[in-house]
C-alpha positions as CSV (number, residue, x, y, z in Angstrom):
1,M,51.6,9.8,-77.5
2,K,50.7,6.2,-76.7
3,R,54.1,5.8,-75.0
4,L,53.5,8.9,-72.8
5,L,50.1,7.6,-71.9
6,T,51.5,4.3,-70.9
7,I,54.1,5.9,-68.7
8,L,51.5,8.0,-67.0
9,I,49.3,5.0,-66.3
10,V,52.3,3.1,-64.9
11,L,53.2,6.0,-62.6
12,A,49.6,6.2,-61.4
13,L,49.8,2.5,-60.4
14,L,53.2,2.7,-58.8
15,L,52.9,5.9,-56.7
16,P,50.5,4.4,-54.1
17,A,52.6,1.3,-53.8
18,L,55.7,3.5,-53.2
19,G,53.9,5.4,-50.5
20,L,54.0,8.6,-52.6
21,A,50.3,9.2,-52.8
22,E,50.3,11.3,-49.7
23,T,48.7,14.7,-49.7
24,L,50.7,17.5,-48.0
25,I,48.6,20.1,-46.2
26,D,49.5,23.7,-47.0
27,P,48.8,25.5,-43.7
28,A,49.2,29.0,-45.2
29,A,46.8,28.5,-48.1
30,N,43.9,31.0,-48.4
31,R,41.0,28.7,-48.1
32,G,38.4,31.4,-48.8
33,I,36.5,30.6,-45.6
34,S,34.3,33.3,-44.0
35,P,33.5,32.0,-40.5
36,Q,30.4,33.0,-38.7
37,R,31.8,35.2,-35.9
38,G,30.3,36.1,-32.6
39,L,28.6,32.8,-32.0
40,P,27.1,32.2,-28.6
41,N,28.0,29.1,-26.5
42,N,26.1,26.0,-27.7
43,P,23.4,24.8,-25.3
44,V,24.2,22.2,-22.7
45,I,22.3,19.0,-23.2
46,P,21.5,17.3,-19.8
47,G,23.1,13.9,-19.5
48,E,25.5,14.6,-22.4
49,S,29.2,15.4,-22.2
50,I,30.0,18.9,-23.5
51,V,33.4,17.7,-24.7
52,T,32.6,14.2,-26.2
53,G,28.9,14.2,-26.8
54,L,28.6,10.9,-25.0
55,P,26.3,10.1,-22.1
56,V,27.5,11.1,-18.7
57,S,26.2,10.6,-15.2
58,T,28.8,12.6,-13.2
59,E,29.2,16.4,-12.8
60,Y,31.3,18.4,-15.2
61,T,34.6,19.1,-13.3
62,P,37.3,20.1,-15.8
63,V,40.9,19.7,-14.8
64,L,43.8,20.2,-17.2
65,V,47.1,18.4,-16.6
66,N,50.4,19.1,-18.2
67,I,51.8,15.8,-19.3
68,D,55.5,15.1,-20.0
69,N,56.0,13.9,-23.6
70,V,59.7,13.1,-24.1
71,M,61.0,9.6,-24.4
72,G,61.9,9.2,-20.8
73,A,58.2,9.9,-19.9
74,W,56.8,7.0,-21.9
75,P,54.5,5.3,-21.3
76,Q,52.4,8.0,-19.6
77,W,49.7,6.9,-17.2
78,G,46.1,7.8,-16.7
79,I,45.8,9.7,-20.0
80,S,43.4,7.2,-21.5
81,K,40.7,8.8,-19.3
82,A,41.2,12.3,-20.8
83,D,38.4,13.7,-22.9
84,I,40.7,16.0,-25.0
85,I,44.4,15.8,-25.4
86,Y,46.2,18.9,-26.7
87,E,49.7,18.7,-28.1
88,M,51.8,21.9,-28.2
89,P,55.5,22.9,-28.7
90,I,57.6,23.0,-25.6
91,H,61.2,23.3,-26.9
92,G,62.3,24.5,-30.3
93,L,60.6,23.1,-33.4
94,S,60.8,19.4,-32.4
95,L,59.7,18.7,-28.8
96,T,56.1,18.9,-27.6
97,R,54.1,18.7,-24.3
98,L,50.6,17.4,-23.8
99,M,47.8,19.0,-21.9
100,A,45.1,16.6,-21.1
101,L,41.5,17.7,-20.2
102,F,39.7,15.4,-17.7
103,A,36.1,16.7,-17.6
104,Y,34.0,13.9,-16.1
105,E,36.4,11.1,-15.0
106,H,39.4,11.7,-12.8
107,P,41.8,8.8,-12.3
108,A,43.5,8.3,-8.9
109,N,47.0,8.7,-10.6
110,V,48.0,10.6,-13.7
111,G,51.4,11.6,-15.1
112,P,54.1,12.3,-15.5
113,V,53.4,15.9,-14.7
114,R,55.7,18.7,-16.1
115,S,56.0,22.4,-16.0
116,G,53.7,25.1,-17.5
117,R,54.2,27.9,-20.0
118,V,52.2,30.9,-21.0
119,M,50.3,29.0,-23.7
120,H,49.1,26.5,-21.1
121,A,47.9,29.3,-18.8
122,E,46.0,30.7,-21.8
123,M,44.5,27.3,-22.5
124,R,43.3,27.1,-18.9
125,E,41.5,30.4,-19.5
126,E,39.5,28.9,-22.3
127,W,38.0,26.3,-20.0
128,D,38.5,28.2,-16.7
129,A,39.5,24.8,-15.4
130,G,41.6,23.4,-12.6
131,W,45.2,23.2,-13.8
132,V,47.9,20.7,-12.6
133,Y,51.6,21.4,-13.4
134,F,55.0,21.0,-11.9
135,G,56.6,24.4,-11.9
136,I,56.2,27.3,-14.2
137,Q,58.5,29.5,-16.4
138,S,59.4,32.8,-14.8
139,K,61.5,34.3,-17.6
140,D,60.7,38.0,-18.3
141,G,58.4,38.1,-21.3
142,S,57.1,34.6,-20.8
143,D,56.4,34.6,-17.1
144,V,53.4,32.5,-16.3
145,S,52.8,34.4,-13.0
146,D,52.3,37.6,-15.1
147,T,49.6,35.7,-17.0
148,F,48.0,34.7,-13.7
149,R,47.9,38.3,-12.6
150,Q,46.6,39.5,-16.0
151,Y,43.6,37.1,-15.8
152,G,43.1,37.2,-12.0
153,V,43.5,33.5,-11.6
154,R,44.7,33.6,-8.0
155,S,41.8,35.6,-6.9
156,K,39.2,33.0,-7.8
157,A,36.7,31.9,-5.1
158,V,38.2,28.4,-5.4
159,N,41.8,27.6,-5.8
160,L,42.3,26.2,-9.3
161,L,46.1,26.0,-9.5
162,F,48.0,23.0,-8.3
163,D,51.8,23.2,-8.6
164,G,53.8,20.2,-7.6
165,T,56.8,22.4,-6.6
166,G,54.7,24.3,-4.0
167,N,54.1,23.3,-0.4
168,K,50.4,23.8,-0.6
169,S,49.9,21.1,-3.3
170,A,52.8,18.8,-2.4
171,G,50.5,16.2,-0.8
172,L,48.7,15.8,-4.1
173,F,51.8,14.5,-5.9
174,Q,53.7,11.3,-5.6
175,K,56.9,9.8,-7.1
176,E,56.3,7.0,-9.6
177,R,58.6,4.0,-9.5
178,G,60.2,3.0,-12.8
179,Y,60.7,6.5,-14.0
180,N,63.7,8.8,-13.5
181,N,63.5,12.4,-12.3
182,P,62.0,14.7,-13.7
183,H,59.7,12.2,-15.4
184,D,58.4,10.6,-12.3
185,H,55.8,13.0,-10.9
186,G,52.3,11.7,-10.7
187,V,49.2,13.6,-9.4
188,K,46.3,12.2,-7.4
189,L,43.8,13.7,-9.9
190,S,40.7,12.4,-8.1
191,E,41.7,14.4,-5.0
192,V,42.3,17.5,-7.1
193,A,38.9,17.1,-8.7
194,A,37.3,16.9,-5.2
195,L,39.0,20.2,-4.3
196,V,37.7,22.2,-7.2
197,A,34.2,20.6,-7.4
198,G,32.6,23.6,-5.8
199,Y,33.6,26.0,-8.5
200,D,31.0,27.3,-11.0
201,F,32.8,26.2,-14.2
202,P,31.6,27.8,-17.5
203,Q,30.3,25.2,-20.0
204,R,31.1,25.7,-23.6
205,P,30.0,22.6,-25.5
206,F,31.1,21.4,-28.9
207,L,28.6,20.5,-31.5
208,F,28.3,16.8,-32.4
209,S,26.7,14.6,-35.2
210,D,25.6,11.0,-35.3
211,A,26.1,10.9,-39.1
212,L,29.4,10.4,-40.8
213,P,30.7,13.5,-42.7
214,T,30.4,13.5,-46.5
215,E,32.4,16.7,-47.2
216,G,36.2,16.7,-47.7
217,D,38.2,13.9,-49.1
218,P,39.1,10.4,-47.8
219,A,41.8,10.3,-45.2
220,T,42.6,7.0,-43.4
221,A,46.2,7.7,-42.5
222,I,47.7,10.9,-41.0
223,S,51.4,11.6,-40.5
224,L,52.9,14.5,-38.5
225,V,56.7,15.1,-39.0
226,Y,58.5,17.6,-36.8
227,N,61.3,19.9,-38.0
228,K,61.7,18.0,-41.3
229,D,63.2,15.1,-39.3
230,K,61.5,11.9,-40.3
231,G,63.4,10.0,-37.6
232,S,62.3,12.3,-34.7
233,Y,60.7,10.4,-31.9
234,T,58.2,13.3,-31.6
235,N,56.7,12.3,-34.9
236,S,53.3,10.7,-34.7
237,S,50.7,9.1,-37.0
238,F,47.0,8.1,-36.9
239,T,45.3,5.2,-38.6
240,Y,41.5,5.2,-39.1
241,D,39.4,2.1,-38.6
242,A,36.1,2.3,-40.4
243,A,34.6,-0.5,-38.3
244,T,35.0,1.5,-35.0
245,N,35.1,5.0,-36.6
246,L,38.2,5.7,-34.5
247,Y,41.7,6.9,-35.2
248,S,44.5,5.0,-33.4
249,R,47.6,7.0,-32.5
250,Y,51.2,5.8,-33.0
251,R,54.5,7.2,-31.8
252,A,58.0,6.0,-33.0
253,G,56.3,3.4,-35.1
254,K,54.6,1.8,-32.0
255,P,51.1,2.0,-30.6
256,Y,50.7,5.0,-28.3
257,E,49.6,3.4,-25.1
258,D,48.6,4.3,-21.6
259,R,50.8,2.4,-19.2
260,D,47.7,1.4,-17.2
261,V,45.9,0.1,-20.4
262,P,48.7,-1.9,-22.1
263,G,48.3,-3.6,-25.5
264,A,46.1,-1.1,-27.3
265,P,46.8,2.3,-28.8
266,L,44.8,5.3,-27.6
267,T,42.0,6.1,-30.0
268,F,40.2,9.3,-30.9
269,S,37.0,10.1,-32.7
270,N,38.4,13.4,-34.0
271,V,41.9,14.6,-34.8
272,I,42.3,18.4,-35.3
273,I,45.4,20.3,-36.5
274,Q,45.1,23.9,-35.4
275,W,47.6,26.1,-37.3
276,T,48.9,29.2,-35.5
277,V,52.0,31.4,-35.0
278,L,55.0,30.2,-32.8
279,K,57.6,32.6,-31.5
280,F,60.3,32.2,-28.9
281,N,61.1,34.6,-26.0
282,G,64.9,34.6,-26.6
283,A,65.3,30.8,-25.9
284,A,64.2,27.5,-27.4
285,N,62.5,26.6,-24.1
286,A,60.4,29.8,-24.0
287,P,57.8,29.3,-26.7
288,L,55.0,31.8,-27.2
289,L,52.1,30.3,-29.1
290,T,49.2,32.3,-30.5
291,E,46.0,30.8,-29.1
292,I,43.8,33.8,-29.1
293,G,43.3,34.7,-32.7
294,E,42.4,32.7,-35.8
295,G,43.9,30.6,-38.6
296,N,43.5,27.5,-40.7
297,A,42.5,24.2,-39.2
298,D,42.4,20.7,-40.6
299,F,39.9,18.1,-39.3
300,F,40.1,14.3,-39.6
301,I,36.7,13.0,-38.9
302,G,35.0,9.8,-39.9
303,G,37.8,8.8,-42.2
304,R,37.8,12.1,-44.1
305,H,39.9,15.3,-44.2
306,I,38.0,18.5,-44.0
307,P,39.9,21.8,-44.5
308,G,38.6,24.5,-42.1
309,Y,39.3,27.4,-39.8
310,W,39.4,28.3,-36.1
311,V,38.6,31.5,-34.2
312,R,39.1,32.3,-30.5
313,E,38.0,35.9,-30.0
314,A,39.1,36.4,-26.3
315,S,41.0,34.7,-23.5
316,D,37.7,33.7,-21.9
317,A,36.1,32.6,-25.1
318,R,35.9,29.1,-26.6
319,T,37.8,28.2,-29.7
320,V,35.2,27.7,-32.5
321,F,36.1,25.3,-35.2
322,Y,34.6,25.9,-38.7
323,D,34.2,23.6,-41.7
324,Q,35.0,24.6,-45.3
325,N,31.7,26.4,-45.6
326,G,32.3,28.7,-42.5
327,Q,29.8,26.8,-40.4
328,E,30.7,25.5,-36.9
329,I,31.9,22.0,-37.5
330,R,30.1,19.0,-35.9
331,L,32.5,16.5,-34.3
332,Q,31.9,12.8,-34.0
333,R,31.0,11.7,-30.5
334,G,34.1,10.6,-28.6
335,K,37.5,11.8,-27.6
336,T,39.4,14.4,-29.5
337,F,43.2,15.0,-30.1
338,I,44.1,18.6,-30.9
339,N,47.6,19.4,-32.2
340,I,48.3,23.2,-32.0
341,T,51.3,23.9,-34.1
342,T,52.9,25.9,-36.9
343,D,54.2,25.3,-40.4
344,R,57.7,26.2,-39.1
345,S,57.5,23.1,-37.0
346,T,55.2,20.5,-38.4
347,A,54.5,18.9,-41.8
348,V,51.2,17.1,-42.0
349,T,50.3,14.6,-44.7
350,Y,47.4,12.2,-45.2
351,E,46.3,9.5,-47.5
């Protein structure tokens, strides 16, 4: 008995040193969360960003930009000014594309811009924002134009769609030196923002807190591994710094940087893993992601992991994120990274 106890103690001491103390998240677990449904939009607080909770002095003008995320697109530029960065699958179970929301600050040049899928058009509906992309998929069953018609996007009083492959928007795009085609398309985002500024954008604020969370368990390191390939360059990680209350993002073992802000990784106050269903419309490059629905979610806030839930009840409704008690979660003030993924694709661990 004493010998067994000694072995157990030794293992407890060795596991952290060996990097084996990670907790693997089970996306399919029944968490017993009963979310409060039918919640109204939260009130807009004058002078406060609805997406970061930070002070703002400019008008809310949301523009979403599809950002290339393969190795040839690194480093991306202008993305450090985004308030929210979404990451979603774009090809098979390994490759992803970013969708960056610029709500109050619009850089002169952002990129590289890539094509859109149905899931991106559905995300545009949540914010009813301007959307910048470089071409769309037209495959039957995943035709983005069908989604536009379904939601009446092209009949808006103000044009909200900016396609770099079309003549109408061509002057808003430029080729970027040092990048090869098709990773060299930049958009003049400040000019796009000026074109959509007259639109009456709906405002659907998050909730924020000035206090650090106490629920959940400690989580100062997060790891995302795609398609069970620990060597995939799509894999990413986040490291929490208690002094700044921020998560720094890393890709391929290196700081994830904005080309225009070299030397420092992008940081986020909140990291959200939103679990959903991923299907393919007959091809690896035709992903169909369920964004209108509900499922488990995992929140990394203030150095802690909080298991939770998400619900989006309609295309024109906001995604409501809930804590483990079924209450709408309060985020920390600052930028947020949201990875919308599936257990088929991504393994998430933390420690």
